[in-house]
Residue frames as qw, qx, qy, qz and C-alpha x, y, z in Angstrom:
[[0.007, 0.887, 0.461, 0.002, 0.01, -0.04, 0.03],
 [0.391, 0.527, -0.040, 0.753, 1.35, 3.47, -0.99],
 [0.313, -0.391, -0.500, 0.706, 2.01, 5.83, 1.80],
 [0.124, 0.886, 0.441, 0.075, -0.34, 8.73, 1.94],
 [0.381, 0.507, -0.066, 0.770, 0.97, 12.18, 1.23],
 [0.363, -0.614, -0.498, 0.494, 1.27, 14.48, 4.00],
 [0.174, 0.625, 0.161, 0.744, 0.50, 18.28, 4.12],
 [0.443, -0.375, -0.533, 0.616, 0.72, 20.71, 6.87],
 [0.001, -0.841, -0.354, -0.408, -1.27, 23.94, 7.71],
 [0.400, -0.183, -0.328, 0.836, -0.01, 27.11, 9.25],
 [0.039, 0.918, 0.392, 0.045, -1.59, 30.40, 10.16],
 [0.426, 0.646, -0.101, 0.626, 0.30, 33.68, 9.41],
 [0.537, -0.356, -0.448, 0.619, 2.25, 34.96, 12.47],
 [0.052, -0.937, -0.308, -0.155, 1.32, 38.42, 13.97],
 [0.294, -0.914, 0.243, 0.141, 4.68, 39.39, 15.53],
 [0.388, 0.691, -0.610, 0.009, 8.37, 39.01, 14.68],
 [0.297, -0.381, 0.834, -0.265, 8.72, 36.50, 17.37],
 [0.787, 0.300, 0.393, -0.368, 5.74, 34.56, 15.88],
 [0.710, 0.646, -0.215, -0.179, 7.41, 34.62, 12.55],
 [0.157, 0.615, -0.765, 0.114, 10.72, 33.36, 13.88],
 [0.574, -0.109, 0.738, -0.338, 8.94, 30.61, 15.82],
 [0.815, 0.430, 0.229, -0.315, 7.13, 29.56, 12.58],
 [0.451, 0.684, -0.569, -0.064, 10.47, 29.47, 10.63],
 [0.165, -0.403, 0.875, -0.211, 11.76, 27.03, 13.19],
 [0.685, 0.125, 0.603, -0.390, 8.62, 25.01, 13.17],
 [0.728, 0.593, -0.162, -0.304, 8.57, 24.96, 9.26],
 [0.266, 0.638, -0.723, -0.014, 12.18, 23.64, 9.31],
 [0.360, -0.223, 0.858, -0.290, 11.39, 20.83, 11.84],
 [0.725, 0.342, 0.473, -0.367, 8.27, 19.71, 9.95],
 [0.568, 0.648, -0.381, -0.335, 10.10, 19.75, 6.55],
 [0.107, -0.368, 0.924, -0.015, 11.98, 16.69, 7.86],
 [0.600, 0.236, 0.698, -0.313, 8.57, 14.84, 7.36],
 [0.155, -0.061, 0.706, 0.688, 8.78, 15.65, 3.62],
 [0.391, 0.582, 0.561, -0.440, 5.23, 17.08, 3.20],
 [0.470, 0.445, 0.588, 0.485, 3.99, 17.67, -0.21],
 [0.096, 0.603, 0.102, 0.786, 3.10, 21.31, 0.68],
 [0.216, -0.300, -0.558, 0.743, 2.53, 23.72, 3.48],
 [0.010, -0.733, -0.498, -0.463, -0.73, 25.73, 3.49],
 [0.210, -0.097, -0.352, 0.907, -1.30, 29.14, 5.04],
 [0.016, 0.675, 0.708, -0.207, -4.61, 30.38, 6.31],
 [0.077, 0.350, 0.249, 0.900, -6.32, 33.62, 5.23],
 [0.058, 0.233, 0.589, -0.772, -8.31, 35.81, 7.65],
 [0.243, 0.679, 0.666, -0.188, -11.89, 36.69, 7.51],
 [0.299, 0.924, 0.194, -0.135, -12.61, 39.03, 4.68],
 [0.683, 0.555, -0.079, 0.468, -8.91, 38.93, 3.64],
 [0.362, -0.924, 0.069, -0.103, -7.80, 40.45, 6.91],
 [0.638, -0.543, 0.450, 0.309, -4.35, 38.69, 6.81],
 [0.744, 0.665, 0.053, 0.006, -3.84, 39.12, 3.07],
 [0.278, 0.831, -0.450, 0.172, -0.36, 40.64, 3.36],
 [0.389, -0.551, 0.721, -0.161, 0.88, 38.47, 6.14],
 [0.889, 0.186, 0.409, -0.082, -0.44, 35.33, 4.35],
 [0.721, 0.675, -0.092, 0.122, 1.42, 36.30, 1.19],
 [0.018, 0.809, -0.552, 0.203, 4.59, 37.09, 3.13],
 [0.662, -0.361, 0.634, -0.175, 4.46, 33.80, 4.83],
 [0.877, 0.400, 0.267, -0.017, 3.89, 31.95, 1.52],
 [0.490, 0.808, -0.298, 0.136, 6.73, 33.74, -0.16],
 [0.254, -0.699, 0.637, -0.202, 9.06, 32.86, 2.71],
 [0.809, -0.064, 0.579, -0.086, 8.14, 29.16, 2.74],
 [0.787, 0.604, 0.117, 0.043, 8.53, 29.12, -1.11],
 [0.212, 0.875, -0.422, 0.109, 11.89, 30.83, -0.87],
 [0.406, -0.546, 0.722, -0.127, 13.17, 28.12, 1.28],
 [0.192, 0.296, -0.857, -0.376, 12.31, 25.58, -1.40],
 [0.212, 0.277, 0.896, -0.274, 9.02, 24.19, -0.16],
 [0.115, -0.441, -0.636, -0.623, 5.68, 24.14, -1.96],
 [0.087, 0.266, 0.541, -0.793, 3.36, 26.63, -0.33],
 [0.091, -0.493, -0.743, -0.443, -0.35, 26.73, -0.86],
 [0.104, -0.039, 0.251, -0.962, -2.13, 30.04, 0.23],
 [0.116, 0.544, 0.812, -0.174, -5.67, 29.96, 1.34],
 [0.032, -0.064, -0.248, -0.966, -7.93, 32.30, -0.60],
 [0.171, 0.558, 0.769, -0.261, -11.44, 33.07, 0.57],
 [0.105, 0.342, 0.479, 0.802, -13.85, 35.07, -1.55],
 [0.188, -0.790, -0.584, 0.026, -16.62, 36.29, 0.72],
 [0.179, -0.906, -0.093, 0.371, -16.59, 40.20, 0.92],
 [0.407, -0.310, 0.481, 0.712, -14.18, 40.37, -2.12],
 [0.544, 0.685, -0.042, -0.483, -14.51, 41.75, -5.61],
 [0.900, 0.369, 0.185, 0.141, -13.42, 40.13, -8.84],
 [0.351, 0.844, -0.255, 0.316, -10.94, 42.73, -9.30],
 [0.375, -0.737, 0.504, -0.248, -9.28, 42.07, -5.93],
 [0.883, -0.102, 0.457, -0.042, -9.19, 38.38, -6.47],
 [0.760, 0.608, 0.029, 0.226, -7.75, 38.87, -10.00],
 [0.132, 0.857, -0.408, 0.284, -4.90, 40.85, -8.40],
 [0.644, -0.501, 0.556, -0.161, -4.25, 38.36, -5.78],
 [0.923, 0.205, 0.319, 0.061, -4.03, 35.57, -8.39],
 [0.524, 0.796, -0.199, 0.228, -1.55, 37.69, -10.38],
 [0.216, -0.798, 0.509, -0.237, 0.57, 38.12, -7.35],
 [0.821, -0.221, 0.521, -0.076, 0.62, 34.28, -6.62],
 [0.863, 0.462, 0.141, 0.148, 1.36, 33.53, -10.22],
 [0.295, 0.866, -0.320, 0.247, 4.28, 35.99, -10.30],
 [0.385, -0.676, 0.575, -0.253, 5.61, 34.41, -7.21],
 [0.289, 0.316, -0.898, -0.106, 5.61, 30.89, -8.67],
 [0.474, -0.046, 0.694, -0.541, 2.79, 29.56, -6.52],
 [0.283, 0.083, -0.834, -0.467, 1.16, 26.49, -8.03],
 [0.345, -0.400, -0.849, 0.030, -1.47, 25.47, -5.48],
 [0.236, -0.298, 0.156, -0.912, -4.34, 27.46, -3.84],
 [0.031, -0.378, -0.869, 0.319, -6.92, 26.39, -1.07],
 [0.180, -0.307, -0.330, -0.874, -10.16, 28.10, -2.54],
 [0.147, -0.385, -0.809, 0.419, -12.69, 28.77, 0.22],
 [0.102, -0.792, -0.471, -0.375, -15.73, 30.82, 0.81],
 [0.302, 0.151, -0.399, 0.852, -14.55, 32.12, 4.09],
 [0.215, -0.734, -0.589, 0.263, -16.38, 34.17, 6.77],
 [0.089, 0.808, 0.101, 0.574, -17.20, 37.89, 6.65],
 [0.286, 0.157, -0.510, 0.796, -15.46, 39.88, 9.37],
 [0.162, -0.615, -0.698, 0.329, -17.73, 40.65, 12.32],
 [0.033, -0.670, -0.197, 0.715, -19.81, 43.74, 11.66],
 [0.048, 0.333, -0.548, -0.766, -19.50, 43.61, 7.87],
 [0.654, 0.327, 0.546, -0.409, -22.72, 42.93, 5.94],
 [0.567, 0.649, -0.239, -0.448, -21.66, 43.12, 2.32],
 [0.872, -0.121, 0.448, 0.154, -20.80, 39.65, 0.94],
 [0.205, -0.514, 0.603, 0.575, -19.02, 41.12, -2.09],
 [0.523, 0.430, -0.419, -0.605, -19.18, 39.69, -5.60],
 [0.451, 0.086, -0.886, -0.067, -18.85, 36.05, -4.56],
 [0.677, -0.428, 0.186, -0.569, -21.30, 34.14, -2.29],
 [0.959, -0.153, 0.227, -0.071, -19.94, 30.49, -2.59],
 [0.448, -0.534, 0.616, 0.368, -16.65, 28.76, -3.02],
 [0.659, 0.312, 0.626, 0.277, -17.77, 27.22, -6.31],
 [0.352, 0.913, 0.188, 0.082, -17.91, 30.62, -7.77],
 [0.180, -0.859, 0.440, 0.191, -14.41, 31.25, -6.80],
 [0.691, -0.071, 0.688, 0.212, -13.37, 28.02, -8.24],
 [0.573, 0.615, 0.514, 0.172, -14.93, 28.79, -11.44],
 [0.089, 0.989, -0.100, -0.058, -13.61, 32.42, -11.50],
 [0.363, -0.672, 0.573, 0.297, -9.97, 31.15, -10.94],
 [0.651, 0.152, 0.689, 0.280, -10.41, 28.52, -13.73],
 [0.423, 0.830, 0.346, 0.108, -11.84, 31.13, -16.13],
 [0.049, -0.959, 0.257, 0.111, -8.93, 33.68, -15.28],
 [0.145, -0.722, 0.669, 0.098, -5.98, 31.25, -15.17],
 [0.728, 0.326, -0.543, -0.263, -6.88, 27.96, -16.72],
 [0.927, -0.213, -0.292, 0.098, -4.95, 25.12, -15.18],
 [0.244, 0.685, -0.443, 0.524, -2.26, 27.44, -13.82],
 [0.259, -0.438, 0.649, -0.565, -3.22, 26.37, -10.18],
 [0.422, -0.193, -0.886, 0.001, -4.09, 23.23, -8.48],
 [0.361, -0.431, 0.091, -0.822, -7.07, 24.08, -6.52],
 [0.231, -0.166, -0.887, 0.363, -7.92, 22.50, -3.12],
 [0.415, -0.469, -0.160, -0.763, -11.41, 23.01, -1.62],
 [0.271, -0.261, 0.701, -0.606, -13.05, 22.30, 1.69],
 [0.592, -0.181, -0.706, -0.345, -15.11, 19.32, 2.62],
 [0.402, -0.380, 0.428, -0.715, -17.27, 18.70, 5.73],
 [0.345, 0.011, -0.936, -0.070, -17.68, 15.19, 6.77],
 [0.090, -0.392, -0.778, 0.483, -19.87, 16.19, 9.67],
 [0.156, 0.782, 0.510, 0.323, -21.72, 18.82, 7.37],
 [0.188, 0.341, -0.088, 0.917, -21.03, 22.52, 7.22],
 [0.049, -0.385, -0.653, 0.650, -22.65, 24.18, 10.30],
 [0.255, 0.369, -0.033, -0.893, -24.45, 26.58, 7.92],
 [0.201, -0.001, -0.835, -0.511, -25.89, 23.82, 5.58],
 [0.645, -0.113, -0.029, -0.756, -29.68, 23.43, 5.46],
 [0.951, -0.094, 0.209, -0.206, -29.37, 19.64, 5.30],
 [0.646, -0.313, 0.612, 0.333, -26.75, 16.89, 4.53],
 [0.645, 0.501, 0.503, 0.283, -28.05, 16.70, 1.01],
 [0.237, 0.967, 0.056, 0.078, -27.59, 20.42, 0.37],
 [0.387, -0.790, 0.428, 0.208, -24.09, 20.21, 1.80],
 [0.681, 0.040, 0.658, 0.318, -23.26, 17.26, -0.47],
 [0.503, 0.731, 0.424, 0.179, -24.67, 19.19, -3.48],
 [0.016, -0.980, 0.180, 0.086, -22.61, 22.30, -2.57],
 [0.572, -0.474, 0.604, 0.289, -19.42, 20.01, -2.56],
 [0.665, 0.342, 0.602, 0.281, -20.39, 18.66, -5.90],
 [0.273, 0.955, 0.115, 0.017, -20.70, 22.22, -7.30],
 [0.251, -0.841, 0.441, 0.191, -17.14, 22.90, -6.21],
 [0.641, -0.117, 0.705, 0.280, -15.89, 19.71, -7.83],
 [0.569, 0.598, 0.534, 0.181, -17.75, 20.46, -10.99],
 [0.101, 0.988, 0.025, -0.114, -16.46, 23.96, -11.12],
 [0.617, 0.660, -0.372, 0.213, -12.85, 22.64, -11.48],
 [0.563, -0.675, 0.439, -0.186, -11.54, 21.70, -8.00],
 [0.542, 0.425, -0.724, 0.026, -8.60, 19.19, -8.17],
 [0.562, -0.123, -0.774, 0.266, -8.88, 17.90, -4.60],
 [0.469, -0.725, -0.159, -0.479, -10.39, 18.50, -1.24],
 [0.279, 0.190, -0.725, 0.601, -9.26, 18.82, 2.41],
 [0.483, -0.598, -0.611, -0.190, -11.74, 18.05, 5.13],
 [0.415, -0.709, 0.214, -0.528, -12.61, 19.84, 8.38],
 [0.126, 0.313, -0.886, 0.319, -10.95, 17.98, 11.22],
 [0.829, -0.266, -0.157, -0.466, -13.00, 15.08, 12.81],
 [0.227, -0.466, 0.806, -0.286, -12.52, 12.38, 15.24],
 [0.746, 0.161, 0.529, -0.372, -15.24, 10.02, 14.00],
 [0.206, -0.261, 0.782, 0.527, -13.81, 7.77, 11.29],
 [0.313, 0.457, 0.832, 0.020, -17.25, 6.70, 10.21],
 [0.187, 0.839, 0.193, -0.473, -18.16, 10.32, 9.30],
 [0.009, -0.616, 0.566, 0.548, -15.30, 10.45, 6.76],
 [0.259, -0.027, 0.930, 0.260, -16.03, 7.11, 5.37],
 [0.315, 0.645, 0.677, -0.162, -19.77, 7.90, 4.88],
 [0.135, 0.820, -0.028, -0.556, -18.96, 11.32, 3.28],
 [0.063, -0.427, 0.738, 0.519, -16.51, 9.83, 0.80],
 [0.252, 0.285, 0.921, 0.079, -19.16, 7.07, -0.06],
 [0.256, 0.754, 0.476, -0.373, -21.84, 9.69, -0.53],
 [0.213, 0.777, -0.190, -0.562, -19.99, 11.87, -2.85],
 [0.142, -0.223, 0.875, 0.406, -18.61, 8.96, -4.93],
 [0.324, 0.469, 0.821, -0.041, -22.32, 7.94, -5.34],
 [0.282, 0.858, 0.224, -0.366, -22.87, 11.39, -6.85],
 [0.750, 0.584, 0.096, 0.294, -20.11, 10.85, -9.46],
 [0.034, 0.945, -0.296, 0.133, -17.47, 13.03, -7.71],
 [0.955, 0.076, -0.158, 0.241, -13.97, 11.31, -7.95],
 [0.214, 0.772, -0.387, 0.457, -11.52, 13.92, -6.64],
 [0.609, -0.031, -0.670, 0.423, -9.33, 12.93, -3.85],
 [0.465, -0.761, -0.129, -0.434, -10.56, 13.83, -0.41],
 [0.461, 0.281, -0.599, 0.591, -7.76, 14.32, 2.13],
 [0.587, -0.672, -0.450, 0.032, -8.83, 14.02, 5.75],
 [0.037, 0.771, -0.254, 0.583, -7.92, 17.03, 7.95],
 [0.752, -0.280, -0.527, 0.280, -6.19, 15.92, 11.21],
 [0.224, -0.823, 0.174, -0.492, -6.13, 18.11, 14.38],
 [0.560, 0.039, -0.686, 0.463, -3.59, 16.96, 17.06],
 [0.518, -0.764, -0.357, -0.139, -4.88, 17.57, 20.64],
 [0.338, 0.417, -0.396, 0.745, -2.83, 20.06, 22.55],
 [0.163, 0.001, 0.527, -0.834, -5.38, 21.33, 25.04],
 [0.016, -0.430, -0.891, -0.144, -8.82, 19.50, 25.35],
 [0.030, 0.693, 0.489, -0.529, -10.55, 22.62, 26.84],
 [0.074, 0.510, -0.317, -0.797, -9.42, 24.73, 23.88],
 [0.041, 0.015, -0.862, -0.506, -10.28, 22.07, 21.36],
 [0.062, 0.531, 0.831, -0.153, -13.89, 21.65, 22.93],
 [0.124, 0.713, 0.201, -0.660, -14.48, 25.40, 22.61],
 [0.133, 0.408, -0.562, -0.708, -13.21, 25.60, 19.00],
 [0.015, -0.090, -0.963, -0.255, -15.11, 22.49, 18.11],
 [0.118, 0.624, 0.694, -0.339, -18.42, 23.71, 19.48],
 [0.120, 0.683, -0.047, -0.719, -17.96, 26.89, 17.51],
 [0.203, 0.448, -0.613, -0.619, -17.13, 25.26, 14.22],
 [0.842, 0.108, -0.018, -0.529, -19.45, 22.32, 14.31],
 [0.508, 0.320, -0.798, 0.050, -16.83, 19.54, 14.58],
 [0.845, -0.406, -0.170, -0.304, -18.18, 16.71, 16.77],
 [0.062, 0.476, -0.806, 0.346, -16.19, 15.52, 19.73],
 [0.656, -0.218, -0.684, -0.232, -17.45, 11.99, 20.55],
 [0.640, -0.673, -0.006, -0.371, -18.99, 11.54, 24.10],
 [0.934, -0.229, -0.087, 0.262, -16.44, 8.86, 25.02],
 [0.554, 0.401, -0.111, 0.721, -13.58, 11.28, 24.16],
 [0.222, -0.726, 0.033, -0.651, -15.07, 14.09, 26.15],
 [0.798, -0.562, -0.066, -0.206, -15.65, 11.99, 29.20],
 [0.869, -0.004, -0.133, 0.477, -12.05, 10.50, 29.00],
 [0.400, 0.452, -0.121, 0.788, -10.40, 13.88, 28.77],
 [0.371, -0.723, 0.022, -0.582, -12.62, 15.55, 31.38],
 [0.863, -0.491, -0.121, -0.022, -11.59, 12.81, 33.80],
 [0.724, 0.138, -0.191, 0.648, -7.85, 13.83, 33.42],
 [0.307, -0.860, -0.249, 0.323, -8.66, 17.26, 34.88],
 [0.112, 0.959, -0.232, -0.122, -5.63, 19.40, 34.62],
 [0.710, -0.324, 0.540, 0.315, -3.13, 16.47, 34.10],
 [0.437, 0.753, -0.257, -0.420, -1.57, 17.92, 30.86],
 [0.078, -0.411, 0.885, 0.204, 0.76, 14.88, 30.39],
 [0.426, 0.250, 0.864, -0.101, -2.13, 12.35, 30.46],
 [0.521, 0.719, 0.235, -0.396, -4.21, 14.59, 28.01],
 [0.270, 0.700, -0.525, -0.401, -1.21, 14.78, 25.58],
 [0.181, -0.233, 0.953, 0.061, -0.68, 10.97, 25.77],
 [0.472, 0.444, 0.723, -0.239, -4.40, 10.16, 25.27],
 [0.445, 0.773, 0.045, -0.450, -4.66, 12.59, 22.52],
 [0.075, 0.581, -0.737, -0.337, -1.71, 11.10, 20.75],
 [0.295, 0.051, 0.954, 0.006, -3.23, 7.68, 20.98],
 [0.483, 0.592, 0.553, -0.333, -6.63, 8.80, 19.73],
 [0.406, 0.780, -0.242, -0.411, -5.32, 10.85, 16.65],
 [0.019, -0.438, 0.849, 0.294, -2.73, 8.15, 15.81],
 [0.414, 0.231, 0.873, -0.112, -5.39, 5.31, 15.88],
 [0.479, 0.696, 0.328, -0.423, -7.62, 7.56, 13.69],
 [0.191, 0.736, -0.513, -0.398, -4.84, 8.07, 11.19],
 [0.194, -0.237, 0.939, 0.154, -4.13, 4.46, 11.13],
 [0.475, 0.449, 0.724, -0.219, -7.82, 3.67, 10.27],
 [0.414, 0.806, 0.021, -0.422, -7.78, 6.27, 7.50],
 [0.088, 0.581, -0.732, -0.345, -4.59, 5.02, 5.89],
 [0.300, 0.019, 0.952, 0.054, -5.97, 1.43, 5.99],
 [0.497, 0.592, 0.578, -0.260, -9.12, 2.61, 4.34],
 [0.608, 0.361, 0.448, 0.547, -7.20, 4.31, 1.52],
 [0.028, -0.946, -0.162, 0.279, -7.19, 7.95, 2.42],
 [0.688, 0.608, 0.025, 0.395, -5.02, 9.67, -0.19],
 [0.365, 0.449, -0.321, 0.750, -3.31, 11.86, 2.39],
 [0.447, -0.684, -0.494, 0.297, -3.31, 13.47, 5.74],
 [0.201, 0.666, 0.026, 0.718, -3.47, 17.15, 6.19],
 [0.520, -0.407, -0.565, 0.494, -2.32, 18.21, 9.68],
 [0.050, -0.885, -0.106, -0.450, -3.47, 21.42, 11.29],
 [0.664, 0.114, -0.463, 0.576, -0.33, 22.18, 13.13],
 [0.337, -0.916, -0.220, -0.005, -1.39, 25.38, 15.00],
 [0.262, 0.849, -0.337, 0.311, 2.17, 26.60, 14.09],
 [0.548, -0.599, 0.564, -0.150, 3.64, 23.85, 16.41],
 [0.491, 0.419, -0.739, -0.191, 5.86, 20.83, 15.35],
 [0.198, -0.382, 0.845, -0.318, 5.89, 18.58, 18.25],
 [0.670, 0.147, 0.601, -0.410, 2.55, 16.64, 18.04],
 [0.750, 0.572, -0.139, -0.303, 2.52, 16.39, 14.26],
 [0.344, 0.574, -0.743, 0.013, 5.97, 14.98, 14.24],
 [0.383, -0.247, 0.815, -0.358, 5.12, 12.57, 17.14],
 [0.764, 0.311, 0.400, -0.399, 2.13, 11.26, 15.23],
 [0.704, 0.608, -0.296, -0.217, 3.83, 10.86, 11.88],
 [0.031, 0.545, -0.821, 0.166, 6.80, 9.10, 13.72],
 [0.568, -0.040, 0.741, -0.356, 4.31, 6.58, 15.10],
 [0.776, 0.519, 0.193, -0.303, 2.73, 6.14, 11.67],
 [0.633, -0.135, 0.548, 0.530, 6.23, 5.72, 10.15],
 [0.488, 0.759, 0.373, 0.217, 5.31, 8.52, 7.59],
 [0.146, 0.972, -0.153, 0.101, 7.73, 11.13, 6.11],
 [0.437, -0.693, 0.569, 0.071, 10.66, 9.03, 6.96]]
């Protein structure tokens, strides 16, 4: 069985200290030989310059960088300008997203959905970019129904997406069912599971409740039983995520996309347990 490809996500740092920490993290994670590093993009393009600076630095160090690009609140002219910047910088891969409007902003701009962004990029640049899109095994929190969410994903595929990265999850069956469902709709693009290592359960629980990612009850109860025992939380979290990755690999997942939170330790430990990237 072929080893799945690895990819790793960062967020653009806000301070010089954060930038140096990310450089160190990137060098450590580069030893895992990921196929690319992605860099997130703030709501309404709020981190545009920092995202671009981070992407350029990663690319200058010889690694493939994939900027996130969200379209909500944007104009076609602004997206066209960004695409030209990335093309000039030699970027070959983009994570194309709808994104969220910044708080207090009511104008959605000239794009409403990610499939419109994918279609626009294809019309403007042809096959210049490999386009990643988002997938939601446990359904997008704003979707009216599971069927509507599947249809939204199919529209992104039909518009010209090359592959997809999922929201993180801890329920293997959710991923397996999602893949089975989209295959039944005739969508064949690779669907790479997003993997969130567990640093702090309390922070993960708050973030998961906000973004609609389910934390299974048995996981919650076990983590809550550890109280403030950080070492036990870390060890159990490593076991949970490693076992999930093993099941995904055995089921034929085409890759693993790690949400690193700009830290190297847990992603490295999981990949070492899986004997990936070495």
